[in-house]
C-alpha positions in Angstrom: 21.9 78.9 126.4 20.1 76.0 124.7 17.7 76.9 121.8 14.7 75.5 123.8 15.3 78.2 126.4 15.8 75.7 129.3 17.6 77.6 132.0 18.7 77.1 135.6 19.7 80.7 136.1 19.2 81.7 139.7 18.4 78.2 140.7 20.0 76.5 143.8 21.3 73.0 143.2 20.1 70.9 146.1 19.5 67.5 144.5 19.0 65.6 141.2 15.4 64.9 142.2 14.7 68.6 141.4 16.3 68.5 137.9 14.4 67.7 134.7 16.0 65.7 131.9 16.2 68.9 129.9 18.1 70.7 132.7 20.5 67.7 133.0 21.1 67.9 129.2 21.8 71.6 129.4 24.5 71.0 132.1 26.1 68.2 130.2 26.2 70.2 126.9 27.7 73.2 128.7 30.3 71.0 130.4 31.4 69.7 127.1 32.5 73.2 126.1 34.3 73.9 129.4 36.2 70.6 129.1 37.9 72.0 126.1 38.9 75.1 128.1 40.4 72.9 130.8 42.5 71.1 128.3 43.6 74.3 126.6 46.4 76.7 127.5 44.3 79.6 128.7 42.0 78.7 131.6 40.9 82.2 132.7 37.4 83.1 131.3 35.5 86.3 132.0 32.1 84.6 132.5 31.9 85.2 136.3 34.1 88.3 136.6 32.7 90.3 139.5 31.1 87.3 141.2 32.0 86.1 144.6 31.8 82.4 145.7 32.4 80.9 149.1 33.1 77.1 149.5 31.8 76.2 152.9 32.9 72.6 153.8 32.0 71.1 157.2 33.5 67.7 156.1 36.9 66.8 154.5 37.1 66.8 150.8 39.9 66.7 148.1 38.1 66.3 144.8 34.9 68.2 145.3 36.3 71.2 147.1 39.3 71.6 144.9 37.3 71.2 141.7 34.7 73.7 142.8 37.5 76.2 143.7 39.2 75.7 140.4 35.9 75.9 138.5 35.1 79.3 140.0 38.6 80.6 139.4 38.7 79.4 135.8 35.5 81.3 135.2 37.0 84.5 136.6 35.1 84.6 140.0 36.6 85.5 143.3 36.6 82.3 145.4 37.1 81.8 149.1 37.2 78.4 150.8 36.2 77.9 154.5 36.6 74.7 156.4 35.1 73.9 159.8 38.5 73.6 161.5 39.7 77.1 160.5 36.5 79.2 161.1 34.2 80.3 163.9 32.4 76.9 163.5 34.9 75.5 166.0 33.7 78.2 168.5 30.2 76.9 168.3 28.7 79.2 165.6 25.5 77.8 164.2 25.0 76.9 160.6 22.4 79.7 160.2 24.7 82.3 161.7 27.6 81.2 159.5 25.5 81.4 156.4 24.1 84.8 157.3 27.7 86.1 158.1 28.8 84.9 154.6 25.7 86.4 153.0 26.4 89.8 154.7 29.7 89.9 152.9 27.9 90.2 149.5 28.6 86.7 148.1 26.7 85.4 145.1 26.9 81.7 145.7 27.7 79.3 148.5 29.0 75.8 147.7 28.3 73.8 150.8 29.1 70.3 152.2 27.6 69.3 155.5 27.2 66.1 157.5 23.5 66.5 158.0 20.9 65.5 155.5 18.8 68.5 154.5 21.5 71.1 155.3 21.6 72.5 151.8 17.8 72.8 151.6 17.9 74.6 154.9 20.5 77.0 153.5 18.3 77.9 150.6 15.6 79.1 153.1 18.0 80.8 155.4 19.9 83.1 153.0 19.5 84.6 149.5 22.8 83.6 147.6 22.6 80.6 145.3 23.3 77.3 147.2 25.1 74.5 145.5 25.0 71.2 147.5 28.4 69.6 147.5 27.1 66.7 149.6 24.7 66.6 152.6 25.1 63.5 154.8 23.7 60.5 153.0 21.1 62.5 151.1 22.5 64.0 147.9 25.6 64.9 145.9 24.2 66.4 142.6 27.5 67.5 141.0 28.9 63.9 141.4 25.9 62.5 139.7 26.2 65.0 136.8 30.0 64.2 136.4 29.2 60.5 136.4 26.7 61.0 133.6 29.1 63.2 131.7 31.9 60.7 132.0 29.7 57.9 130.8 28.4 59.8 127.8 31.9 60.9 126.8 33.0 57.3 126.8 29.9 55.6 125.4 28.4 58.3 123.2 25.0 57.9 124.8 23.1 57.4 128.0 19.7 56.0 127.2 19.5 52.2 127.3 22.9 51.6 129.1 22.9 49.2 132.0 24.6 50.7 135.1 25.4 48.7 138.2 26.0 50.6 141.4 27.9 48.4 143.9 28.4 48.8 147.7 26.9 50.6 150.6 23.8 52.0 148.9 22.1 52.7 152.2 24.5 55.4 153.3 25.5 56.7 149.9 24.6 60.2 148.7 26.3 59.4 145.4 24.0 56.4 144.8 20.9 58.4 145.6 21.8 61.2 143.2 23.0 58.8 140.5 19.8 56.9 140.4 17.6 60.0 140.1 19.8 61.4 137.3 20.3 58.1 135.5 16.7 57.0 135.4 15.7 60.4 134.1 18.1 60.0 131.2 16.7 56.6 130.3 19.4 54.4 131.9 18.8 50.9 133.4 20.0 51.0 137.0 20.9 48.0 139.2 22.0 48.0 142.9 24.2 45.3 144.3 25.3 44.9 147.9 24.9 43.0 151.2 21.2 43.2 152.4 22.3 45.3 155.3 23.7 47.9 152.9 20.6 48.3 150.8 17.7 50.7 151.5 15.2 49.1 153.9 12.3 51.1 152.4 13.0 51.0 148.7 11.5 54.1 147.1 13.5 54.3 143.8 11.4 53.5 140.7 13.0 51.7 137.8 15.8 50.1 139.8 16.6 46.4 140.1 18.2 45.2 143.4 20.6 42.3 143.7 22.2 40.5 146.6 24.5 38.7 144.1 27.2 40.7 142.4 27.7 38.2 139.7 24.0 38.3 138.7 24.0 42.1 138.8 27.0 42.7 136.6 26.2 40.3 133.7 26.3 42.3 130.5 26.8 45.6 132.4 27.8 48.7 130.4 29.0 50.6 133.5 30.0 49.6 137.0 30.0 52.4 139.6 32.0 51.2 142.7 31.1 53.0 145.9 33.7 53.6 148.6 33.1 51.4 151.6 32.8 53.7 154.6 35.0 51.9 157.0 33.8 54.1 159.8 30.5 52.3 159.6 32.0 48.9 160.1 31.3 49.3 163.8 27.6 49.0 162.9 28.3 45.4 161.6 27.0 46.0 158.1 29.2 43.2 156.8 31.2 40.4 158.5 34.7 41.6 157.8 36.6 43.6 155.2 38.0 40.3 153.9 34.5 38.9 153.5 33.3 42.0 151.7 36.2 41.9 149.2 35.5 38.2 148.6 31.8 38.7 147.9 31.4 42.2 146.5 34.9 43.4 145.6 35.4 44.4 141.9 38.3 42.5 140.4 39.5 41.4 137.0 37.8 38.0 137.2 34.4 39.5 137.9 34.8 42.0 135.1 34.6 39.2 132.6 30.9 38.8 133.4 30.3 42.4 132.2 30.6 43.6 128.6 34.1 43.7 127.2 34.0 47.5 127.1 32.5 48.0 130.5 33.3 51.4 132.0 34.5 51.5 135.6 33.7 54.5 137.9 34.5 55.3 141.5 33.8 58.6 143.3 36.9 58.3 145.4 38.8 58.0 147.6 39.3 54.3 147.1 40.0 51.4 149.5 42.1 49.4 147.0 41.9 45.7 147.7 38.5 46.1 149.4 35.7 47.4 147.1 38.1 47.5 144.1 41.4 46.0 143.1 44.4 48.0 142.0 44.4 46.1 138.7 40.8 47.3 138.0 41.6 50.8 139.1 44.3 51.2 136.5 42.9 49.0 133.7 42.0 50.3 130.3 38.3 50.2 131.2 38.7 52.5 134.2 37.5 56.1 133.8 38.3 57.1 137.4 40.9 59.6 136.4 38.6 61.0 133.7 36.0 61.6 136.4 38.3 64.0 138.2 38.8 66.2 135.1 35.1 66.0 134.2 34.2 67.1 137.7 35.9 70.5 137.1 34.0 70.9 133.8 30.6 70.0 135.3 31.2 72.3 138.2 32.1 75.1 135.8 28.9 74.5 134.0 26.8 74.6 137.2 28.4 77.8 138.4 28.1 79.5 135.0 24.5 78.4 134.4 23.2 79.3 137.8 25.1 82.6 138.3 25.4 83.8 134.7 22.6 82.0 132.8 25.2 80.5 130.5 25.7 83.8 128.8 29.2 84.4 127.3 
C-alpha cells in the first residue's frame, strides 16, 4: 500500500468518474510491480489465495475477459467465467437473480460486462460482493482507461501535460468516456475528433477540445487513441460510408506526420484495419497496441489485488 494510505480496499470499480487522482496513481504503481511478474517465469502469487471471482459476461469479449481471468489466476484466486450463451440467462433469468445466485455461492468479486448502461451500478446495490465493471453499454470501461494510462506512462515516462487525441465514434464509446475522466484527472490535454454525428450532442466533459477536422486535432499530438468503428451502428447513418470514413478520419502513415515524431498509437481492439486504422500504422514502431494487451493483465491484477486484498502481500 502507498505511504499516503490511499486505499480502494473493498471498493467496487464502476467508473473512472468515481476515482481520485491518488487512487489512479495507486493502481498504476501497483500494476508496475505486477507487470514484472507477468514477464517472469513464476506467475502464481498467493495474494488472493482463498478468494473466489466470477467473470459474468453478457457480451462477447476476448481481451477483457481473458485478461481478468488470467489476472485472478496469477494472483492465486479461484476464477469461474460465465457467458450469457452458456448459462440460465438464455432461459430468461433476470440480472438480479443471476447476481444473487452467484452471491449465494460465496464469491468475493464479480467482474461484469453488460449491454445496458448502469448495470454495474445496479449490481453494487443488488449484491454484496465487490463489482468490477468490465464495460456497461456506452457508459464506462474503467479498466481500459487505466491500462491506457499505464501504457502511455510506460512509454512516455509521464502523463501530465501530454496531448491525447481520441478519434472515432465518441458518442457510443465507453472507452472514450472512461479515458477522458481518467486523463483529465491526471493533467492530460484531451482532444476529440470525429464526424459531428459521432460526437456527444450534449457535451459535459470539462477540459476537452472537440474537432471535426482530424488534421487539426492531431497536430503535435503525443498520443492518438483510435476507437473501433462499431459497424453495427452504420445502419443509423452516422457516416456516409466506410470508404468515406477511412478517407476523412482513418489513421494512416500520412496523417501521422502531423503529430509528433514519437506519437504513441493506441487502440482498444478489435480493429477494423483499413477503416479506422491502417495495417501500416497498427504494426509501426509508434504502435503500443500489443503492449496494451499485456498491460491490461497487469492493471486488472492491480484492481483485483487492491480491492480484494488491500494491496497487502
